[in-house]
Backbone as ProteinMPNN parsed JSONL, in Angstrom:
{"seq_chain_A": "MTDASVSIIITVKAGEVSETIEKTISVMEMESELNKVFQSSQQQVTALLFDLLEAQLHAYVSAQTEWKNIGTEQRSVLLESGSITYRRHIYKDKQGKRNEPFDDSHCLTIL", "coords_chain_A": {"N_chain_A": [[16.503, 24.597, 27.94], [15.631, 21.616, 26.771], [15.013, 20.128, 23.44], [12.284, 19.309, 23.017], [10.291, 16.147, 21.519], [7.817, 14.713, 19.687], [6.142, 11.67, 18.896], [4.592, 10.709, 15.677], [2.251, 8.363, 14.845], [1.124, 6.211, 12.493], [-1.205, 3.699, 11.729], [-1.88, 1.298, 9.328], [-4.314, -0.887, 8.15], [-5.615, -3.737, 6.871], [-7.85, -6.144, 6.663], [-6.757, -8.569, 8.483], [-4.142, -7.978, 8.768], [-1.77, -5.517, 9.491], [-0.009, -2.35, 9.094], [2.674, -0.061, 10.381], [3.511, 3.228, 10.621], [6.089, 5.528, 11.666], [6.76, 8.505, 12.622], [9.063, 10.846, 13.895], [8.973, 14.085, 15.34], [10.224, 17.361, 16.169], [9.051, 19.677, 18.741], [9.621, 22.239, 18.817], [9.599, 22.927, 16.172], [7.153, 22.137, 15.054], [4.685, 23.073, 13.347], [5.912, 23.396, 10.764], [7.163, 20.747, 10.558], [5.171, 19.15, 10.849], [3.422, 19.623, 8.438], [5.226, 18.487, 6.66], [5.481, 15.926, 7.557], [2.857, 15.152, 7.14], [2.424, 15.354, 4.246], [4.227, 13.494, 3.117], [3.482, 11.257, 4.56], [1.08, 10.68, 3.459], [1.425, 9.612, 1.001], [2.934, 7.519, 1.601], [1.116, 5.993, 3.018], [-0.866, 5.354, 1.203], [0.776, 3.959, -0.5], [1.381, 1.814, 1.065], [-1.242, 0.585, 1.604], [-2.072, 0.027, -0.776], [-0.297, -2.217, -0.956], [-0.837, -4.064, 0.934], [-3.498, -4.588, 0.369], [-3.234, -5.842, -1.998], [-1.658, -7.971, -1.293], [-3.856, -9.434, 0.204], [-5.522, -9.869, -1.796], [-4.046, -11.719, -3.514], [-3.765, -13.65, -1.863], [-6.485, -14.586, -1.926], [-7.014, -15.183, -4.632], [-5.065, -17.081, -4.907], [-6.283, -19.154, -3.36], [-8.812, -19.505, -4.457], [-9.14, -19.799, -7.247], [-7.577, -21.399, -10.257], [-5.673, -20.279, -11.615], [-2.395, -19.721, -12.316], [0.438, -18.493, -10.679], [2.774, -16.114, -11.858], [4.466, -14.295, -10.94], [5.434, -11.067, -9.888], [4.97, -7.814, -10.731], [6.168, -4.494, -11.282], [4.387, -1.314, -10.552], [3.748, 1.982, -11.164], [1.542, 4.641, -9.871], [0.215, 7.723, -10.593], [-1.19, 9.977, -8.203], [-3.04, 12.409, -6.608], [-1.573, 13.332, -4.369], [0.788, 12.367, -5.329], [3.348, 10.581, -6.873], [3.187, 6.849, -6.409], [4.581, 3.661, -5.931], [4.049, 0.369, -6.407], [3.935, -3.403, -6.14], [2.325, -5.863, -7.731], [0.678, -9.152, -8.047], [0.982, -11.212, -11.131], [-0.835, -13.319, -12.876], [-1.685, -16.386, -14.923], [-4.092, -17.951, -16.659], [-6.031, -21.183, -17.337], [-5.797, -21.281, -20.246], [-3.954, -19.725, -20.969], [-4.127, -16.87, -20.764], [-3.143, -13.591, -19.784], [-3.458, -12.276, -16.669], [-4.086, -9.695, -14.338], [-5.185, -9.297, -11.579], [-5.33, -7.118, -9.319], [-5.098, -4.438, -10.776], [-7.643, -4.647, -11.948], [-10.354, -3.187, -11.369], [-12.965, -4.151, -10.248], [-12.234, -6.498, -9.112], [-11.298, -5.953, -6.661], [-13.72, -5.488, -5.249], [-14.17, -8.165, -3.898], [-12.68, -8.333, -1.536]], "CA_chain_A": [[15.478, 23.794, 28.11], [15.79, 20.624, 25.811], [14.462, 20.101, 22.469], [11.244, 18.133, 22.995], [9.99, 15.866, 20.605], [6.64, 13.811, 19.794], [6.041, 10.538, 17.859], [3.361, 10.226, 15.287], [2.069, 7.047, 14.659], [-0.151, 5.774, 11.667], [-1.386, 2.196, 11.579], [-2.759, 1.089, 8.148], [-4.863, -2.13, 8.742], [-6.494, -4.226, 5.82], [-8.338, -7.318, 7.293], [-6.038, -9.032, 9.723], [-2.638, -7.456, 8.524], [-1.442, -4.17, 9.632], [1.487, -1.879, 9.204], [2.793, 1.095, 10.906], [4.711, 4.143, 9.865], [6.101, 5.994, 12.637], [7.876, 9.808, 12.474], [9.266, 11.839, 15.31], [9.31, 15.57, 15.187], [10.327, 18.301, 17.099], [8.021, 20.296, 19.237], [9.887, 23.471, 18.647], [9.539, 22.924, 14.57], [6.11, 21.488, 14.874], [4.013, 23.272, 12.245], [6.599, 23.032, 9.493], [7.156, 19.53, 10.383], [3.83, 18.53, 10.454], [3.221, 19.674, 7.208], [6.123, 17.417, 6.012], [5.084, 14.4, 7.971], [1.662, 14.511, 6.483], [2.72, 15.363, 3.021], [4.994, 12.189, 2.864], [2.803, 9.948, 5.02], [-0.252, 10.346, 2.629], [2.055, 8.742, -0.027], [3.297, 5.986, 2.029], [-0.059, 5.247, 3.51], [-1.438, 4.783, 0.057], [1.188, 2.8, -1.186], [1.086, 0.526, 2.085], [-2.495, 0.32, 1.324], [-2.009, -0.849, -1.961], [0.54, -3.32, -0.721], [-1.749, -5.015, 2.018], [-4.739, -5.219, -0.222], [-2.816, -6.611, -2.95], [-1.544, -9.289, -0.61], [-5.251, -10.049, 0.38], [-6.178, -10.318, -3.354], [-3.305, -12.819, -4.064], [-4.253, -14.976, -1.118], [-7.772, -14.903, -2.511], [-6.75, -15.747, -6.005], [-4.365, -18.461, -5.006], [-7.142, -20.154, -2.72], [-10.287, -19.686, -5.182], [-8.537, -19.707, -8.523], [-6.63, -22.241, -10.751], [-4.645, -19.457, -12.18], [-0.974, -19.95, -12.118], [1.15, -17.278, -10.344], [3.872, -16.271, -12.585], [5.39, -13.553, -10.568], [5.234, -9.888, -9.684], [5.654, -6.816, -11.365], [6.031, -2.959, -10.649], [3.243, -0.494, -11.254], [3.495, 3.052, -10.736], [0.415, 5.19, -10.237], [0.078, 9.087, -10.237], [-2.248, 10.406, -7.612], [-3.16, 13.884, -6.223], [-0.608, 13.298, -3.648], [2.21, 12.408, -5.826], [3.517, 9.077, -7.493], [3.383, 5.704, -5.876], [4.992, 2.588, -6.709], [4.065, -1.086, -5.628], [4.226, -4.65, -6.811], [1.228, -6.789, -7.889], [0.994, -10.221, -8.722], [0.572, -11.624, -12.417], [-1.195, -14.713, -13.037], [-1.975, -17.005, -16.154], [-5.543, -18.983, -16.648], [-5.687, -22.435, -18.03], [-5.932, -20.824, -21.658], [-2.552, -19.005, -21.305], [-4.098, -15.371, -20.952], [-2.394, -13.159, -18.515], [-4.518, -11.623, -15.695], [-3.813, -8.711, -13.307], [-6.613, -8.844, -10.943], [-5.092, -5.711, -8.708], [-5.519, -3.715, -11.807], [-9.16, -4.94, -12.527], [-11.026, -2.663, -9.951], [-13.933, -5.067, -9.662], [-11.781, -7.511, -8.288], [-11.259, -5.406, -5.226], [-15.013, -5.827, -4.263], [-14.151, -9.393, -3.153], [-12.053, -7.921, -0.363]], "C_chain_A": [[15.875, 22.858, 26.726], [14.858, 20.475, 24.864], [13.456, 19.007, 22.631], [10.877, 17.758, 21.726], [8.656, 14.892, 20.781], [6.721, 12.815, 18.705], [4.641, 10.808, 17.136], [3.256, 8.98, 14.631], [0.876, 6.639, 13.852], [-0.045, 4.432, 11.459], [-2.369, 2.408, 10.245], [-3.15, -0.418, 8.534], [-5.76, -2.575, 7.24], [-6.513, -5.806, 6.245], [-7.549, -7.824, 8.451], [-4.606, -8.393, 9.555], [-2.558, -5.846, 8.637], [0.008, -3.67, 9.362], [1.609, -0.499, 9.783], [3.789, 2.077, 10.57], [4.525, 5.183, 11.116], [7.216, 7.467, 12.49], [7.951, 10.464, 13.91], [9.423, 13.008, 14.794], [9.393, 16.306, 16.359], [9.319, 19.403, 17.518], [8.229, 21.861, 18.84], [9.567, 23.788, 17.045], [7.961, 22.496, 14.267], [5.201, 21.888, 13.843], [4.676, 23.056, 10.952], [6.685, 21.458, 9.501], [6.247, 18.74, 10.379], [3.489, 18.448, 9.092], [4.018, 18.558, 6.244], [5.628, 16.216, 5.898], [3.887, 14.126, 7.212], [1.666, 14.47, 5.013], [3.276, 13.792, 2.429], [4.24, 11.259, 3.44], [1.586, 9.839, 4.311], [0.342, 9.528, 1.334], [2.467, 7.483, 0.429], [2.328, 5.304, 2.432], [-0.693, 4.832, 2.419], [-0.608, 3.656, -0.458], [1.305, 1.33, -0.058], [-0.271, -0.115, 2.003], [-2.798, -0.658, 0.428], [-1.32, -2.409, -1.624], [-0.409, -4.319, 0.143], [-3.032, -5.364, 1.136], [-4.446, -6.046, -1.541], [-2.175, -8.124, -2.392], [-2.919, -10.022, -0.158], [-5.753, -10.71, -0.969], [-5.523, -11.53, -3.533], [-3.624, -14.148, -3.022], [-5.467, -15.67, -1.806], [-7.735, -15.727, -3.714], [-6.142, -17.043, -6.133], [-5.326, -19.388, -4.21], [-8.549, -20.52, -3.721], [-10.181, -19.83, -6.608], [-7.91, -20.996, -8.901], [-5.912, -21.764, -11.604], [-3.321, -19.612, -11.568], [-0.536, -18.499, -11.692], [2.371, -17.136, -11.001], [5.039, -15.153, -12.314], [4.67, -12.233, -10.14], [5.711, -8.776, -10.441], [5.438, -5.236, -10.791], [5.342, -2.317, -11.32], [3.659, 0.882, -10.453], [2.152, 3.914, -10.974], [0.561, 6.752, -10.009], [-1.33, 9.653, -9.521], [-2.195, 11.89, -7.187], [-1.782, 14.169, -5.373], [0.741, 13.294, -4.04], [2.036, 10.714, -6.46], [3.668, 8.043, -6.558], [3.619, 4.537, -6.709], [4.718, 1.237, -5.856], [4.032, -2.188, -6.52], [2.568, -5.336, -6.74], [1.486, -7.926, -8.697], [0.194, -10.545, -10.306], [0.06, -13.062, -12.49], [-1.529, -15.164, -14.622], [-3.148, -17.96, -15.945], [-5.079, -20.179, -17.428], [-5.464, -22.265, -19.491], [-4.712, -20.149, -22.017], [-2.945, -17.428, -20.853], [-3.722, -14.914, -19.414], [-3.515, -12.366, -17.67], [-3.597, -11.012, -14.456], [-4.709, -8.3, -12.382], [-6.395, -7.505, -10.128], [-5.475, -4.566, -9.526], [-7.063, -3.614, -12.367], [-9.994, -4.281, -11.219], [-12.341, -3.413, -9.675], [-13.718, -6.149, -8.803], [-11.557, -7.224, -6.735], [-12.473, -5.469, -4.323], [-15.022, -7.094, -3.427], [-13.591, -9.257, -1.923], [-13.022, -7.486, 0.612]], "O_chain_A": [[16.378, 23.397, 25.741], [13.71, 20.661, 25.267], [13.781, 17.844, 22.387], [10.971, 18.555, 20.792], [8.437, 14.353, 21.866], [7.322, 13.085, 17.666], [3.649, 11.09, 17.809], [4.153, 8.576, 13.891], [-0.251, 6.676, 14.344], [1.005, 3.926, 11.063], [-3.251, 3.248, 10.073], [-2.356, -1.102, 9.179], [-6.46, -1.755, 6.646], [-5.54, -6.558, 6.205], [-7.861, -7.304, 9.522], [-3.957, -8.421, 10.601], [-3.221, -5.081, 7.937], [1.004, -4.393, 9.394], [0.629, 0.238, 9.671], [4.912, 1.699, 10.236], [3.456, 5.613, 11.55], [8.413, 7.304, 12.256], [7.082, 10.54, 14.779], [10.034, 13.073, 13.727], [8.796, 16.026, 17.398], [8.764, 20.028, 16.614], [7.289, 22.616, 18.59], [9.286, 24.949, 16.749], [7.622, 22.569, 13.086], [4.78, 20.891, 13.256], [4.022, 22.541, 10.045], [6.296, 20.869, 8.493], [6.399, 17.604, 9.931], [3.271, 17.361, 8.555], [3.513, 17.934, 5.311], [5.364, 15.54, 4.904], [3.765, 13.04, 6.646], [0.968, 13.617, 4.464], [2.78, 13.15, 1.503], [4.252, 10.201, 2.811], [0.947, 8.814, 4.546], [-0.438, 8.803, 0.716], [2.374, 6.466, -0.258], [2.386, 4.078, 2.341], [-1.222, 3.734, 2.592], [-1.098, 2.581, -0.805], [1.305, 0.144, -0.387], [-0.407, -1.296, 2.323], [-3.427, -1.71, 0.546], [-1.781, -3.489, -1.992], [-0.553, -5.463, -0.286], [-3.535, -6.479, 1.274], [-5.279, -6.789, -2.06], [-2.242, -9.179, -3.024], [-2.946, -11.252, -0.209], [-6.256, -11.824, -1.112], [-6.244, -12.511, -3.72], [-3.696, -15.331, -3.355], [-5.545, -16.846, -2.161], [-8.327, -16.802, -3.815], [-6.392, -17.905, -6.975], [-5.119, -20.577, -4.451], [-9.163, -21.587, -3.698], [-11.241, -19.997, -7.212], [-7.661, -21.767, -7.974], [-5.397, -22.507, -12.44], [-3.196, -19.626, -10.343], [-1.012, -17.488, -12.208], [3.175, -18.041, -10.781], [6.075, -14.985, -12.957], [3.444, -12.233, -10.03], [6.887, -8.789, -10.804], [4.593, -4.941, -9.946], [5.368, -2.423, -12.546], [3.872, 0.854, -9.241], [1.662, 3.94, -12.103], [1.185, 6.982, -8.973], [-2.383, 9.756, -10.149], [-1.187, 12.526, -7.497], [-1.021, 15.091, -5.667], [1.667, 13.888, -3.488], [1.066, 9.957, -6.498], [4.455, 8.377, -5.673], [3.127, 4.324, -7.817], [5.169, 1.113, -4.717], [4.103, -1.932, -7.723], [1.823, -5.243, -5.765], [2.198, -7.944, -9.701], [-0.953, -10.179, -10.564], [0.801, -13.938, -12.044], [-1.618, -14.283, -15.477], [-3.087, -18.75, -15.002], [-4.014, -20.236, -18.044], [-4.879, -23.208, -20.024], [-4.398, -19.98, -23.195], [-1.972, -16.728, -20.574], [-3.877, -15.489, -18.337], [-4.455, -11.867, -18.289], [-2.715, -11.584, -13.816], [-5.051, -7.121, -12.29], [-7.321, -6.702, -10.244], [-6.177, -3.702, -9.001], [-7.531, -2.705, -13.053], [-10.192, -4.93, -10.192], [-12.789, -3.121, -8.566], [-14.51, -6.671, -8.018], [-11.622, -8.046, -5.82], [-12.452, -5.498, -3.092], [-15.719, -7.18, -2.416], [-13.97, -10.076, -1.086], [-12.65, -7.085, 1.715]]}, "name": "protein", "num_of_chains": 1, "seq": "MTDASVSIIITVKAGEVSETIEKTISVMEMESELNKVFQSSQQQVTALLFDLLEAQLHAYVSAQTEWKNIGTEQRSVLLESGSITYRRHIYKDKQGKRNEPFDDSHCLTIL"}
């Protein structure tokens, strides 16, 4: 008998944008592999969700404000599932004040 496998597909959708994570696991080792897949997927899904939300926030800020996009910076956050790293946009307003809207939790309510 050959070793059968199954695919686990997780799709994360934010607005009209979606990303998919796909893992293939062996049926013969399903219990241990499922645990590994779910642990690693939790971090991947969270990072992916942060990236999708930040992209939506960037589109909103670009269209609705006069802030100048001065680039992106990497940020790491420690969550219960582990550390995740993502990139977020940095802006300057007319007075030259630096703004990081993704780090400002009340800005996420506009999404």
